[in-house]
matplotlib code that plots the C-alpha trace (Angstrom):
import matplotlib.pyplot as plt

x = [-15.4, -16.3, -13.9, -14.1, -10.7, -9.5, -9.3, -6.0, -3.7, -5.7, -4.2, -6.3, -10.2, -12.1, -15.6, -19.0, -16.5, -18.5, -17.7, -19.6, -18.4, -20.7, -23.3, -21.0, -21.0, -17.6, -17.7, -21.0, -20.3, -17.0, -15.3, -11.8, -8.9, -5.7, -3.3, 0.2, 2.1, -0.2, -0.3, -3.2, -4.5, -6.6, -8.8, -11.6, -11.9, -11.6, -14.0, -14.2, -12.8, -9.4, -8.0, -10.6, -10.2, -6.6, -6.5, -8.8, -6.8, -3.9, -5.3, -6.3, -9.9, -12.3, -15.2, -18.5, -19.1, -17.4, -14.7, -10.8, -9.7, -5.4, -3.6, -6.8, -7.4, -9.9, -7.8, -9.1, -7.0, -8.2, -4.8, -1.0, 0.7, -2.0, -1.5, 2.3, 2.5, -0.1, 2.5, 0.4, 2.2, 1.4, 3.4, 1.6, 2.0, 3.6, 6.0, 6.1, 9.9, 12.1, 13.9, 17.2, 17.8, 19.5, 18.0, 18.5, 16.7, 13.5, 13.9, 13.8, 12.1, 10.2, 11.8, 16.3, 17.6, 19.3, 22.6, 22.3, 21.7, 17.9, 18.0, 21.4, 20.6, 22.7, 23.5, 26.5, 23.6, 20.9, 23.1, 23.7, 20.3, 19.6, 21.4, 20.7, 17.4, 18.5, 20.2, 17.4, 16.1, 18.8, 18.9, 22.1, 22.1, 24.0, 22.2, 24.0, 22.9, 20.3, 17.1, 17.0, 19.8, 18.2, 15.8, 12.3, 12.9, 15.2, 12.9, 10.3, 12.4, 13.6, 9.3, 8.9, 12.5, 10.6, 7.9, 10.5, 11.6, 8.7, 8.1, 5.3, 3.7, 1.2, 2.8, 0.2, 1.7, -0.7, 0.2, 4.1, 4.7, 3.3, 6.8, 9.1, 10.9, 10.5, 13.7, 12.8, 9.8, 11.4, 13.5, 10.3, 8.5, 11.5, 12.2, 8.0, 8.5, 11.8, 9.4, 6.9, 8.7, 10.0, 6.6, 5.0, 1.5, 1.5, -1.5, -1.4, -3.0, -2.8, -4.6, -2.2, -4.3, -0.7, 1.3, -0.2, 0.4, 3.9, 3.3, -0.4, -1.5, -5.5, -8.0, -10.1, -12.8, -14.3, -17.1, -18.8, -17.5, -18.6, -17.0, -18.3, -15.7, -12.1, -10.6, -7.0, -5.1, -6.1, -9.1, -9.0, -8.4, -7.7, -11.2, -13.1, -11.4, -12.2, -16.1, -15.8, -14.5, -16.7, -20.0, -20.5, -19.0, -15.9, -14.7, -11.9, -9.4, -8.8, -11.9, -10.0, -12.4, -11.3, -10.2, -9.6, -5.7, -5.4, -2.3, 0.4, -0.4, 3.1, 6.5, 9.5, 13.1, 16.2, 15.4, 17.7, 18.0, 21.3, 22.2, 18.5, 17.4, 19.0, 18.1, 14.5, 12.7, 9.2, 5.6, 2.3, -0.9, -4.7, -6.6, -3.4, -2.2, 1.5, 2.4, 5.7, 8.1, 11.1, 12.8, 12.7, 15.9, 15.0, 13.5, 10.5, 9.1, 12.1, 10.3, 7.3, 8.4, 10.2, 7.8, 5.1, 8.1, 9.6, 12.8, 15.5, 16.5, 19.2, 18.7, 15.8, 12.6, 8.8, 6.4, 2.8, -0.2, 2.8, 3.5, 7.5, 6.5, 10.5, 11.3, 7.8, 7.3, 4.6, 1.8, 2.7, 2.3, -1.4, -2.1, -0.5, -3.1, -0.9, -2.4, -0.1, -0.6, 2.2, 2.7, 2.6, -0.7, -0.9, 2.3, 2.0, -1.5, -3.8, -4.5, -5.9, -6.8, -8.9, -12.9, -13.1, -14.3, -11.2, -9.1, -11.0, -11.0, -7.4, -5.6, -8.5, -8.6, -7.3, -10.5, -13.2, -11.5, -11.9, -9.5, -12.6, -12.0, -13.2, -16.4, -17.7, -20.7, -18.6, -16.2, -19.2, -20.2, -16.6, -17.1, -20.5, -19.9, -17.0, -17.7, -20.7, -18.9, -16.5, -18.7, -16.3, -17.7, -18.2, -20.3, -20.4, -18.3, -17.2, -15.9, -12.3, -10.3, -8.5, -11.0, -12.0, -10.9, -7.8, -9.6, -11.7, -8.5, -7.2, -10.4, -10.2, -6.6, -7.1, -11.0, -8.6, -7.6, -10.5, -12.1, -9.1, -9.5, -5.8, -4.8, -2.3, -3.1, 0.6, -0.5, 2.0, 1.6, -2.1, -3.6, -1.1, -2.5, -6.2, -8.3, -9.4, -13.2, -11.7, -8.9, -11.4, -13.2, -9.9, -9.1, -12.1, -11.6, -8.5, -9.9, -12.8, -10.0, -7.9, -11.6, -12.4, -9.4, -6.7, -3.5, -2.8, 1.0, 0.8, 3.7, 3.2, 5.2, 3.0, 3.2, -0.2, -1.8, 0.5, -0.1, -4.2, -4.6, -2.0, -1.6, 2.1, 4.6, 7.9, 11.0, 13.2, 16.8, 19.3, 17.6, 17.0, 13.9, 15.6, 12.1, 9.2, 7.0, 3.5, 1.0, 0.2, 1.3, 3.7, 4.5, 5.3, 9.0, 9.1, 9.0, 11.7, 14.1, 14.2, 13.4, 16.6, 19.2, 18.0, 17.6, 15.9, 16.3, 18.2, 16.6, 19.5, 19.9, 18.0]
y = [0.9, 4.1, 6.4, 7.5, 8.6, 10.9, 14.1, 15.5, 14.1, 14.5, 16.6, 17.1, 16.8, 16.5, 17.5, 16.9, 17.0, 16.9, 17.8, 17.1, 17.1, 17.5, 14.9, 12.7, 12.6, 12.4, 12.7, 12.7, 14.3, 12.4, 12.6, 11.8, 12.5, 12.0, 12.0, 13.0, 11.2, 8.1, 6.3, 6.7, 4.7, 5.3, 2.7, 2.3, 0.6, 2.8, 5.9, 5.7, 9.9, 8.9, 11.1, 13.4, 13.8, 13.9, 16.5, 18.8, 17.8, 19.6, 22.3, 21.0, 20.7, 23.1, 21.3, 22.5, 22.0, 20.4, 22.1, 21.5, 22.3, 22.0, 21.7, 22.7, 26.4, 26.0, 25.9, 27.7, 25.7, 27.4, 26.2, 23.9, 26.9, 27.6, 23.5, 24.1, 27.0, 24.9, 22.7, 20.1, 18.4, 15.7, 13.2, 12.1, 8.4, 11.1, 12.5, 16.8, 16.4, 18.9, 15.9, 18.4, 20.0, 19.2, 17.1, 20.0, 22.6, 20.1, 20.3, 24.1, 25.1, 27.9, 28.5, 28.8, 30.6, 33.9, 35.3, 39.7, 40.8, 39.3, 36.9, 35.5, 32.2, 30.9, 27.4, 26.3, 26.4, 24.7, 22.2, 21.6, 22.1, 19.6, 17.0, 17.0, 16.2, 13.7, 11.9, 12.2, 10.5, 8.0, 8.6, 7.8, 10.3, 13.6, 17.0, 17.4, 15.1, 15.3, 14.3, 12.4, 10.1, 8.7, 5.4, 5.3, 4.7, 7.3, 10.4, 9.7, 10.0, 13.6, 13.8, 13.5, 15.6, 18.1, 18.3, 18.0, 21.4, 23.1, 21.8, 19.6, 18.3, 16.3, 13.8, 12.5, 9.8, 8.5, 5.1, 5.2, 1.3, 1.1, 1.1, -0.1, -2.9, -5.3, -3.7, -0.1, -0.9, -2.4, 1.2, 3.1, 1.3, 2.3, 6.0, 5.6, 4.9, 6.7, 10.0, 9.0, 8.7, 12.9, 13.3, 13.6, 12.9, 10.5, 9.7, 6.7, 5.1, 2.0, -0.8, -3.0, -4.6, -6.7, -3.3, -2.1, -4.2, -3.3, 0.5, 1.2, 2.3, 2.9, 2.4, 4.5, 2.7, 4.7, 3.7, 5.0, 8.2, 7.5, 7.2, 3.1, 3.1, 3.4, 0.3, -0.4, -2.5, -5.2, -4.7, -4.6, -8.1, -8.3, -10.6, -7.6, -5.0, -5.9, -6.9, -3.5, -2.2, -3.3, -3.6, -7.1, -10.5, -11.7, -15.0, -15.6, -12.8, -15.2, -16.5, -18.8, -21.8, -25.5, -25.8, -28.4, -28.3, -29.8, -29.5, -27.2, -24.1, -22.1, -23.5, -21.1, -23.3, -21.2, -17.9, -15.5, -11.5, -10.7, -11.6, -10.4, -13.9, -16.6, -20.2, -19.6, -23.2, -24.1, -25.2, -23.1, -25.2, -24.2, -23.5, -23.7, -20.0, -20.0, -17.6, -16.0, -15.6, -13.6, -10.6, -7.7, -7.8, -11.4, -11.4, -12.2, -8.8, -9.1, -12.5, -10.5, -8.1, -10.8, -13.2, -9.7, -9.2, -5.7, -7.2, -8.0, -11.7, -13.3, -16.6, -19.1, -20.1, -19.2, -21.2, -20.1, -23.2, -24.7, -22.2, -20.8, -16.8, -16.3, -13.2, -11.1, -7.9, -6.9, -6.1, -9.8, -11.5, -9.8, -11.1, -14.4, -14.5, -12.7, -10.1, -8.3, -6.3, -4.2, -3.4, 0.2, 0.5, 4.6, 4.8, 1.9, 0.0, 2.2, 5.7, 7.6, 10.9, 8.0, 7.0, 3.2, 2.0, 3.1, 1.2, -1.6, -2.0, -0.7, -4.7, -5.2, -2.7, -4.5, -7.2, -4.4, -1.8, -2.0, 0.5, 3.5, 3.3, 1.7, 0.2, 2.5, -0.1, -2.8, -0.9, -0.1, -3.1, -4.8, -1.8, -2.4, -6.2, -5.7, -3.2, -6.0, -8.6, -7.5, -4.7, -1.6, 1.0, 4.2, 6.7, 5.5, 4.0, 7.5, 8.4, 8.9, 6.1, 7.7, 10.0, 6.0, 4.6, 2.3, -1.1, 0.3, 1.2, -2.2, -4.3, -2.0, -3.2, -6.8, -5.9, -4.9, -8.7, -10.6, -8.6, -9.4, -13.5, -13.4, -17.3, -16.4, -13.9, -12.3, -10.4, -8.3, -7.4, -8.0, -6.3, -4.2, -0.3, -1.7, -1.9, -5.2, -4.8, -4.6, -7.5, -9.8, -9.0, -8.5, -12.4, -14.0, -12.2, -14.3, -18.0, -17.4, -16.9, -19.9, -21.5, -20.4, -22.2, -19.2, -19.9, -17.4, -15.9, -13.9, -12.6, -10.8, -10.1, -10.6, -13.7, -15.2, -13.7, -17.1, -19.0, -18.2, -18.5, -20.3, -24.2, -24.0, -21.8, -20.7, -18.8, -16.7, -16.6, -14.0, -14.6, -17.8, -20.3, -21.8, -24.4, -25.1, -26.0, -28.0, -25.5, -28.7, -28.1, -24.7, -21.8, -18.6, -19.7, -21.9, -19.4, -17.1, -19.7, -20.4, -16.8, -15.0, -18.5, -20.2, -23.6, -25.6, -25.6, -28.7, -31.4, -32.6, -35.9, -38.4]
z = [24.3, 22.9, 25.8, 29.0, 29.3, 31.9, 30.8, 32.3, 29.7, 26.4, 24.5, 21.4, 21.3, 18.1, 18.8, 16.2, 13.2, 10.3, 6.7, 2.7, -0.3, -2.9, -2.1, 0.1, 3.6, 4.5, 8.0, 10.1, 14.0, 14.6, 18.0, 18.6, 21.3, 21.5, 24.7, 24.9, 23.7, 23.2, 19.2, 18.1, 15.6, 12.8, 10.4, 8.6, 4.9, 1.8, 2.1, 6.1, 6.8, 8.1, 5.4, 5.6, 9.5, 9.7, 6.4, 8.6, 11.8, 9.6, 7.8, 3.8, 4.8, 7.0, 9.0, 8.2, 12.0, 15.1, 17.1, 18.0, 21.0, 21.5, 25.1, 26.3, 24.4, 20.3, 17.7, 15.0, 12.3, 8.4, 6.5, 7.0, 8.3, 11.0, 11.9, 12.2, 14.2, 16.5, 16.4, 13.6, 10.5, 9.1, 6.6, 3.9, 1.9, -1.2, 0.1, 0.4, -1.2, -3.4, -4.9, -6.2, -2.9, 0.1, 2.7, 5.2, 2.3, 2.2, 6.0, 6.3, 3.2, 4.0, 7.4, 6.6, 9.1, 7.9, 8.0, 9.4, 6.0, 4.6, 2.4, 3.0, 4.0, 7.3, 5.3, 8.2, 11.1, 8.3, 8.3, 11.5, 13.0, 10.1, 11.7, 15.3, 14.1, 11.6, 14.6, 16.4, 14.3, 13.8, 10.5, 8.9, 6.0, 5.9, 5.8, 2.5, 0.4, -2.7, -1.4, -5.5, -3.8, -1.7, -0.6, -0.1, 4.0, 4.1, 2.8, 4.9, 8.0, 6.5, 6.4, 10.0, 10.5, 8.5, 11.3, 14.0, 13.0, 13.5, 17.6, 16.6, 19.4, 16.8, 14.0, 12.0, 9.8, 6.5, 5.1, 6.8, 6.1, 2.6, 0.6, 3.1, 4.1, 6.7, 8.0, 7.4, 9.3, 11.9, 12.2, 11.6, 15.1, 17.0, 15.4, 17.2, 20.3, 20.4, 19.5, 21.8, 25.0, 24.0, 24.5, 20.8, 20.2, 16.6, 15.2, 12.8, 9.7, 8.0, 6.5, 7.8, 10.8, 12.4, 12.7, 15.4, 18.3, 17.6, 18.4, 19.0, 22.3, 21.3, 18.1, 16.2, 14.1, 11.3, 8.9, 6.6, 8.1, 11.5, 14.8, 15.5, 18.3, 20.7, 22.0, 23.4, 22.4, 24.4, 23.3, 19.6, 18.8, 14.3, 14.5, 16.2, 14.2, 10.3, 11.8, 13.1, 10.2, 7.5, 9.9, 9.2, 10.0, 7.9, 8.8, 6.0, 5.3, 2.3, 0.9, -1.1, -2.9, -4.5, -7.4, -10.1, -10.9, -15.0, -17.0, -17.4, -18.8, -17.8, -18.6, -18.0, -18.4, -16.9, -17.0, -15.9, -16.1, -15.2, -11.2, -10.1, -11.3, -12.1, -14.1, -13.3, -13.7, -12.9, -14.0, -13.3, -13.8, -15.3, -11.9, -9.6, -7.3, -6.8, -4.7, -5.3, -1.6, -1.5, 0.9, -0.8, -3.5, -3.9, -7.7, -7.6, -9.4, -11.8, -12.7, -12.8, -15.0, -17.0, -18.3, -19.4, -22.0, -19.7, -18.9, -21.4, -21.3, -20.9, -21.5, -21.1, -22.5, -21.4, -22.6, -23.2, -23.4, -25.5, -27.5, -27.4, -26.3, -25.8, -25.4, -26.4, -25.8, -23.8, -26.5, -28.2, -24.1, -24.2, -27.4, -26.2, -22.8, -20.4, -17.8, -15.3, -12.3, -11.1, -7.5, -8.3, -9.1, -9.9, -11.8, -13.9, -14.1, -14.1, -16.6, -13.7, -16.1, -18.1, -17.1, -16.1, -19.4, -21.1, -18.7, -18.7, -22.2, -22.9, -22.9, -24.9, -28.5, -30.9, -30.6, -30.5, -33.2, -36.6, -39.5, -38.2, -34.5, -31.3, -31.2, -28.3, -27.7, -27.0, -24.8, -22.0, -23.1, -21.5, -19.0, -17.8, -17.2, -15.4, -12.6, -12.6, -12.0, -9.5, -7.9, -9.0, -6.5, -8.6, -9.9, -13.8, -16.6, -16.8, -13.2, -13.5, -12.5, -10.3, -8.5, -7.1, -3.3, -4.1, -3.1, -7.0, -8.4, -8.3, -9.2, -12.3, -12.8, -12.6, -14.3, -17.5, -17.6, -17.1, -20.1, -22.1, -21.3, -20.0, -19.5, -17.2, -14.6, -13.4, -9.8, -8.4, -4.7, -5.2, -2.3, -1.0, 0.3, 0.1, 3.2, 4.7, 2.8, -0.3, 0.0, 1.1, -2.4, -4.4, -2.9, -3.8, -7.0, -7.3, -6.1, -8.6, -11.4, -10.4, -10.7, -14.4, -15.5, -15.0, -14.0, -11.4, -10.1, -7.5, -5.3, -1.9, 0.9, 3.5, 3.9, 5.4, 2.0, 0.8, 2.9, 2.9, -0.9, -3.0, -4.0, -3.7, -2.9, -4.4, -2.2, -4.3, -2.5, -4.2, -8.0, -7.2, -6.8, -3.1, -2.5, -4.2, -1.1, -1.0, 0.8, 2.7, 6.6, 5.4, 8.1, 8.1, 10.1, 6.7, 4.5, 6.2, 6.8, 3.4, 2.1, 4.7, 4.4, 1.1, 2.2, 3.6, 7.9, 8.5, 11.2, 13.3, 14.3, 16.8]

ax = plt.figure().add_subplot(projection="3d")
ax.plot(x, y, z, "-o")
ax.set_aspect("equal")
plt.show()
C-alpha cells in the first residue's frame, strides 16, 4: 500500500521532496501525508532520509524541489521560526534546553510574556502558563525547577511543553525513547495518546520496531532517500518492515553462529562497588556470550565499568586468563586484554572530531608507536583491515567519526577493540540507537568475536537481543546477581520476573 487515503482529513501534504548534499542525494521525490490527530511513524535505516525529511518540514533545511501544503494552503518554510509560526515543532533526541534556566524560562524562551513596560518579564503569568502545559502532559515538575536538576524523561516533557506553547498542530519526535527506561517509555506513550486525543498530529521516528503497535496509526518506510511504502498497522509486521527497510530478506535479526565454548577466561569473585554492585561472582568462558539483564539501576553498567577500571572497588577480585587484574586502571585493563563498548558511544566511545583511522588505532598506540612517534603505516593498515572486516561505510579512513551514521559509528567502537586484540569484550547496549540492518551486522560481528575465542559480556535492555545472542544470562536485581540462567527454554517473562522481584517464581505444589 502506497497510500490512497481520503483527502478530507489530511493536514499535511509533502509532495516530490528532493534534497541533495554535495554528491549525496538525501531525498529523491519523497511524498508524505499526515492526517489530523494521527501518529504517523517514519522508519528506515540510518541514511534513509528520515531526519532530512523532518528537518525540511521543521525549517532546518530547504528542499531543492517539491512542495509542502499545510492545512490546505501552500507553506513556505524557510526557517525553524517559520515552522513554529505554522504550528510545526520538532523534539530532537539531543535536547535544546538551557540547563541553568527554570522550566518555565525554557518553555517560553524568546516568547516570554511581558509586563506593561517593555523588557520586563511577567514571571507570575509565565509560571502559571507553564504549569498549565506541564499539567496537560502529567509532568510532575514545577515551573520554577532548574532544568539541569531534571531527569531525561522530564527534560523530554519540557521540550514537548515548549512545542505546545507555540500551539503546535504537528509535533515531530525524533528517537524519543532512546534514553528512557521502560516505565518512562510507558508514560511517554500515554502522553502521546493524550495529545492525539487533543487533535495534535505526531510524526514519530524510531528504530525500535516493537514500539510501533502501541502508538502508531500508519508507518512510512524510507530507503536510500526514497519512499518505499506507507502501511497501516495491520499491514506492518516486523518481518515486512525489516524487508522493506533493508531492501532484502533479513531472516535473522540476531545471526548467532555456534561457537566452541572453552575454559574460563574471566573469573570475578565478590565484586562490590558500594550498594550499586554487591558481591558479584561469576565466570565467563572463551567463546561464550554472557548476557546481562536487569532493570534500570540494577547494576549492569556499574559491573561493566568496574571490570574496565572505571569504578573504585570496595572489595572483590578479578582474574583475566588466570592473572589477577583487580583494581587496574583502564589503560592497564586494555593492556591485559579488556575491550569496552560503553552505552554512550558519542560521549564515551568515540573521539568524534578525530578520523576513523585515529579512533580505530587509539587502544593500539603503545603497540604501533616508538620513541619517535606513531607508525602511521601501521595505523593505516589497522584501520583499513577493520573497515573491510566490519563493512564500515565511510568515504575513507580519514573521514571524521562524527560524520558517520550511528550504525557505522558503533562498528568503529567495536573495531578498535578487535584491532587491539582484546580477549574479553564488555558490551554495554551495543546495538542501541542503530537501525535493523546495522543491528544485524553488529550482532554478526559479536558472534564472530565469540567464535574466534573471545569472551563476550553483553548488556541489553531489549530482551529479544539477550535471548537471540546469549549462551547464558545473568539477571541483576538491586546490585546483586539474582539468577544465572541457561538459555535453553528461557523466556522474556522469566527474566522479567527475576529482574522485578529478585528471585525465580515459586511453582505451586500440585
